[in-house]
VMD Tcl script that draws the C-alpha trace (Angstrom):
set ca {
  {40.21 -71.31 124.69}
  {40.70 -69.35 127.70}
  {42.70 -66.49 127.93}
  {43.38 -64.45 131.39}
  {42.44 -60.84 131.08}
  {44.21 -57.97 132.88}
  {40.56 -56.15 134.14}
  {41.38 -52.08 134.54}
  {41.25 -51.07 138.72}
  {37.44 -49.60 139.56}
  {37.43 -46.14 139.03}
  {35.25 -43.42 141.15}
  {33.82 -41.35 138.79}
  {32.32 -37.60 138.97}
  {29.28 -39.06 140.69}
  {30.85 -40.03 143.54}
  {30.51 -43.74 142.54}
  {32.98 -46.61 142.28}
  {32.22 -48.38 139.27}
  {33.97 -51.78 138.05}
  {35.13 -52.15 134.36}
  {33.74 -55.03 131.98}
  {35.31 -56.69 129.13}
  {33.28 -55.42 125.80}
  {33.67 -55.40 122.49}
  {36.46 -57.58 120.94}
  {37.98 -58.32 117.73}
  {40.54 -60.49 116.18}
  {43.63 -59.17 113.83}
  {47.29 -60.12 113.03}
  {48.56 -57.46 114.90}
  {52.55 -58.24 114.55}
  {52.67 -59.68 111.21}
  {53.63 -63.22 112.47}
  {50.74 -64.67 110.64}
  {48.23 -65.41 113.66}
  {45.51 -63.70 115.07}
  {45.53 -61.86 118.09}
  {42.61 -60.53 120.24}
  {41.75 -56.49 120.73}
  {39.37 -56.18 124.05}
  {37.52 -52.86 124.58}
  {37.03 -52.67 128.21}
  {33.95 -50.16 129.47}
  {33.08 -48.61 132.73}
  {29.53 -47.59 133.04}
  {29.14 -46.59 129.61}
  {26.62 -44.42 128.07}
  {25.83 -42.39 125.35}
  {24.69 -39.22 124.66}
  {21.16 -39.99 125.51}
  {21.55 -40.66 128.77}
  {22.40 -39.08 131.90}
  {25.38 -39.98 133.98}
  {29.13 -40.20 133.57}
  {31.39 -42.72 131.82}
  {34.69 -44.09 132.48}
  {37.74 -43.86 130.03}
  {37.87 -46.60 127.33}
  {40.63 -48.92 127.32}
  {41.80 -51.35 124.19}
  {43.97 -54.26 125.10}
  {45.81 -56.68 122.66}
  {46.39 -60.26 123.68}
  {48.14 -62.99 121.88}
  {46.01 -66.07 121.94}
  {48.43 -67.61 124.60}
  {47.44 -64.59 127.12}
  {50.43 -62.65 126.65}
  {49.30 -59.08 126.69}
  {51.04 -56.91 123.91}
  {49.52 -53.29 124.86}
  {46.79 -51.37 127.06}
}
mol new
graphics top color blue
foreach p $ca { graphics top sphere $p radius 0.5 }
foreach p [lrange $ca 0 end-1] q [lrange $ca 1 end] { graphics top cylinder $p $q radius 0.2 }
display resetview
């Protein structure tokens, strides 16, 4: 199953570099109560945990129906 994604725009972080967003973790749930699963997708930008130096962009969550319709960000 192929679903078109609405990738967030690249972001310039405090280190002066521009970073792209990448699709990361995903899960499924019935978000709108229609009995069908929707996909929840996490977008990361230069993701790091506190054990690494550097800057991390905002994290976004998108919800998509299986037909590709984006419900929310």
